[in-house]
N, C-alpha and C positions, 0 to 999 in steps of 0.2 A: 724511659718510655715503658709503659705497661701494655702488654698484649693480652687481649681477652680471647679465649677460644671456647666455642660452644660444642658440647658433646652430643646432646640430644634432649628430647623432651623427657621430663621426669616420669610421666605416665604413659610413654610410648605414643606411637602415631594414632592409635585408636582412642586412647584416653584424651589425647590432645584435641582430636576432632570432636569428641563428645563434649568436652569442656567448652569449646567454641560454640557448639550448638546450644548448650545451656546458657551461655552469655547472651546469645541472640534471643533466645526464648525469654530470658529474664528481662531483657531490655524492652521487648514487646509487651510484657505483662506488668512492667513497673508502673504504668499509668493506671492500672486497675487495682493492683494489690501491692502494698508496701512490703509484703513478705517476699516478693520477687527479688528484692535486694540480696537476700540470702542465696538465691539461685545464681545471681550474677557473680557474687563473691566466690562461691564454690566453683562455678564454671571458669572464672578467671584464674583461680588457683590451679585447677587441673589442666586448663587449656594453654596457659602461657608460662608455667614454671618449667625451668630447664636446668641442667647441670653443665658445668664448664670449668675452666681454669683461668687463672690470671698469672702472667709471668712478668715480673718487674726486673728488667735487665740492668738498670742502673744500681739498684740496691741488692741485686742477686738474691731474690726471694720468689717463691711461688705459692699459690694457694689453690686448693680445690674448692669450688664454690657451688652453691645452689642459688639460683635466681628465682625467688618466690614472686609470683605474679608477673614474672618477666623483667622486673627492674630492681627488686630488693636483693642485693648481693649479700650472702651469708657464707663466711668461710674464714679460716684461720691461716695467716701467713706462716710459711716455713722457710727459714734461711737456708740457702744452698751452701753446702760445705765442699771443700776440694776433694774429699774422698768419695763423693757421690758420682754416679754414672748415669747415662741415659741410653736407652735402647728401644727396639721395636718389637711389638707383639701383634700377630694377626688375630683377628677376632670376627666371629660371626654371631650376631644376636638375632633371634627370631621372635617376632611378636605375633601372638595368636589371638584371634577373636572368633566368636561363634555367632552366626546369624540366627534369626528366629527359626529357620528351617534346620537348625542343628548342623550346619555346614561350617567347617573351620576355614578361616582365612588367615594365611600365614604371610607375614611381611618380613623378609630376611634383610639384614643390614650387614654387609661384609665391609670391613674397614681394617686399617692398620692404626695401632695406638703407639704414640711415642711416650715412653714411661720413664719416670725417675726412679733409680735404684739406690739403695744405701751401699756402704762399703762391702757388706756381706753378700750382695747380689739379690737382696730381697726387694720386692716392689714396694715403693712408697706411695706413688700416686701417678695418675695419667697427666700428661702435659698437653697433648694435642691428639686430635683424631683426624686421620687422613684417609682418603678413599683408595688410592692406588699405591702399589709398592714402590714404584719409581719416585713418585713425589714424596713418599715417606722417607726414603733414603736421603733425598736432597734436603728435606726439612730437618732430618736428624743431624746431618752434618752442619747445617746452618745454626741450629740451636746449640750444638756442642761448641761451636766457635764463639757464639754470643754469650754463653754462660760459662765458658772456659771449663768444660767438663770432658771426661773421657767417654768414649763410646763403649758400651758393654759388649762382651762377646756374644755372637749370635748363635 
């Protein structure tokens, strides 16, 4: 069984919204100008592309992937070795946009990441993004059992 996890939009919430607006404008203009197809393609790329991960529990492998246009998955599989570990890291990402009145709009995203580490304790890749600490701990234990990995020291 393969589990797919979504991390977030590639261009952030502001870029994603702008891309969706470009798609809508391109679809309205496509009847008048064929160059609007370019607007639709660029808008679809920025509006629907996102990053994530895939975990194949049967074959014990993972991959970090980028979903272009929201459905074209690009990423390389990595086999899980018995020396690898998984752990949790807390993260806060802030997206900033400026209005025409030169006012900044900040959108903060606080989350917990479940990460894959190598034997030396270096981060390899994120496996899952979880909102709260309690659910992150439960998810960490579940993934450790399913992938037969040790939990890294916190």
